[in-house]
N, C-alpha and C positions, 0 to 999 in steps of 0.2 A: 293454764299453763303458761308459764313464763318462759321464754327460750333465752337464754344467757350463754351458752356454750358458742364457741366460735365455729364458723362452718367448716373450715379447713380440717379434713381428717388426716393424721399420720398414723399410716398403717404401720405397726411395728413389725422388725425383723429380727429374726434370731438368729440366723446363720447367713451364708453366702447364697442361700438359692434364688434363681430368677424369677421366681413367682411363689406365691404364698397361697395354700388351700385354707379356706375358712368353713367351717360349719355352724349355722346358727339353728339353735332351738330354744325358743322363748314363747311368753304369751303373746307378744306382738312385735314385729319389725320396728328397727329404730326410725322414729316418726317425724325427724327434721331433715329439712332440704341440706344437702351436703355436697360435697365433692372432694376428690382426692387425686394425687399426679398418677395413680395407678390405673390402668385399664381394668375392668371388672367383668367378669362371665360368671353369671349366676343362675341356676336354676331354683325356681319355687317349688320345693316339695309339697308344702303345705300351706295355707293362707291365701287370703283374698283381701283386697282394698283398692285404694286410690293411687295411681302410678303417675309420678309427675317426672318427665325428662327433659330438660331443657324447656321448650316452651309447649310440649306435649303433655295434657291431661288425660288419662283414660284408668282402665282396669288393669288391675294384675291378678293374676289366679294359678292355681296349681298347674305345674308342668309347663308355666312359661320359662323361656330361657331369655335373659337379657343380656347384651353386650353393650357396656356403657363406656365411653372413651375417658380419657384423662380429663380431669377438671370439668367435666360435664355434670352440672347440678341434677340431683335426683332425690327421689325419697320412695319409698315404698311405706305408704301410711295405711295401716292394717284397719279393717272395718271397725265401727264403734263396739260391736260386740265382743271383740278380743281385748278391751281394755275394762271388761267388766271385772270387779273381783269374783264372782262365780264362773268365770268361763273356763271351759276345759279345751277350748281351742288353742291349737299351736301354731306357730311361724316358724317353718323349718326351711332352710336352704344351703346349697353347697356353692360356694364362690371360689374362684381363682382370681386372684390379684397380682398384676404383675407390670414392669415398667416398659412401655412399648420400645424404647431406644436399645435395650437389651436384646429382645427378639429382632429388631430390625437390622442391627449391627451383624446377627448371627445367622440364626435359622432361616429368618424371612429375607435373606440377602442372597438366596440361592436363586438360582433358574427356575427349580421345580415349586418354589414357594412364592414367586412373584404376585400370583393372583390374590394372596392373601392379605397383600397390602391395599387393595381396594376395600376389604371387608374393614380394615382398621381404618381407613377413610370414613367409612360409613358410621364406626362406632362413635366418631366425634359428635353425631347427631343422635346416637343411640339405636341399637338394633334389638327386635324383638322376634321370636319364633315361637307361635303357639304349638305345644305338642300334645298328643294323646298319651294315655297310658301305654306302657310297654314299648314306648318310643325308643329307638337305638341311641338317640342323643342323650335323651334323660339317663338311660341306663349307663352311658358311658361318664357323665357328669357324676352319678351317683357312685360309681367304683372309683372315683379318682383318690378319694382319701385312703382308702385300703391299697393303694399300689405304692412300688417301690419309686423314688424319685425318677429315675429313667423312665420307667413306664408312663408315670405321670405326663413326661415332657412328650412321648410319643402320643400319648392320648389326647393332649392340648392340641397338637398339631392336627389330629385327626379330626378332632372336634372343629378345628378354624376351618378346615377342608369341607367338612360337610356343611357348616354354616354358610361358607362362602359360594356354595354350589346350591345351595336349596332355594329354589325359587319362590318359597312361602315366607321369606324373611321379610319383614318390614323396618324401615326407617322411621323413626318415630318424631324426632324434632326437627323444625324446620329450619333452626339455628344450630350451627356448629360451635362449640366453645374451644379455644385453643388455651387459655389461662385466663383466670380471674383478674381483671385488671384492678379493682379497687376492692377490698375486702369489705369495706364499708357498705358498698352496695349490694354485695354479696348477703350481708347479712342483712338489709334492709328486704330483700327479696324473701329471706329465710320467714322473717316474721310477716311478711305479707300472706305468702302461702300458707303459714301454720293458721293467719288468722280467718282466712277465708274457707280452709277445711274445716275448721273448729265452728264457724258461726254461718256456715251455708245455709243452714234452714232457717235462719231468723233475718230480718230485714237488715241489709248492710248495705251503707250510704257511701259514697264517694269520700265524704267527709271522714268517716269512721276509718276507712283503710288508710286514708293519707295522714291521719293522726297515729296510726300503727307505724307508719313510715318515718313520722316526725318532719312531714313535709307539707306544704302548702297543697290544696287541691289542684291547682295548675301545675305546680312544679312535680305533683306524684304521676299525674297523667303523661306528662313528658317522660319521666323516668322509667315507668312502667312501660310506655311502648317502646323506648330505646332498648330497654333490655329483654323483653318478651316478645316483641313484636305483635302484641295484642292490646286490646284495651282492658281495662279493669273490668268493664262488665261482660266481654266476652269470657275471659278467665271464670268470671263466677258462675254464668250461665252453664259452662264447660263441667265445673264441678257438681253444680247442680243436678244437670241431666245425666251426668255419669252415674250419680246416687240415685236418680230416678229409674236409672236402667236396672240397676241391682234390685230394686224394691217392685220393679214389674215382675222382674224372674221370680224373687223369692218371697214375697209378702201376698197376703190375700187381699189387700185394699184395692179399691176402684182408683181409676186414674184419677179422679179429683181428688181424693184423699192423699194420694202420693205427690201429686203436684203441690199441695199446701205443704206437706212435711219437708219438702225440699225447697221451701221459700218462696213458692209463688202463689200470690192471692189473686190471680187472674187465669183461669182455664184456658182461654183463648192464646194467651201470652206464652203459656206452658207448652201448648200443642205446636205453636209457631216456632219456639226456641227448638224443641224436641226436634222437629222435623230438620230444621236447618242444621242440626248438630248430627243427627243420627242419620238422616237421608230417608225417614219414614215417620209417618203418624205414631204415637204410642200403643194405639189399639193394634196396627199391624206389625210393630215390634213383638208385641205379647204373642200373635198369632204366629210369627214366624219361629219364635221361640220355643214353642209349644208343638210344632210338627214332630 
């Protein structure tokens, strides 16, 4: 897959509404790292895969709620099975996109809504809330497309209030993004992230990924550290271990087979990286998941 599209998204507007509601229903989510000037509130109704928000690499799944700040690079990369020609899996979501300056100048400028400004500050790093089925927040988001515009505005404020007061929400990225400074740098990151997600199961050298970024290895290391606060090997290990967690939950393969299928040729190295990233050995992870 060759990535040629620019990273910046222009969200179309068809009227003078202060926010826009979108419903996605497709074989898989859009798989390129991108950003846009709108803040995005999304409910994942169906779908699983790799989540990248700023410098955070993790999983996303059904009933996740994401609040992503303006110009925060992100991607929901569906699992490989969603891309198979005979797949019956679907990726569905409900999203609200809005310009923060509109709400900040109006509804969020009231004394009663001052607490919501902290949530919007957290959104610059990305916020996630993992919900169960039958959760009030997921029901509110699913109902949004069927409401009148005034009802949608009231529901949106209530959603923000519920998120802002929920102690289970988590901030995702260590780095906040105010606006992209150089589009060429963002495109380089897009190519690098896409390459790693596509090739993680194979041997990936520093020279390989530096070539993708069209930089020398030394220049690439400085570039990558500056923009992600990580080394290339850290990100590669995070992507590999994230996929290993998925396979440990879903497949019948043993730990050695999973380590090999995620790009590790040395089991002890896999175990060490897994414990460092997940906080426990693979065997304990399986036992905890099956409790």
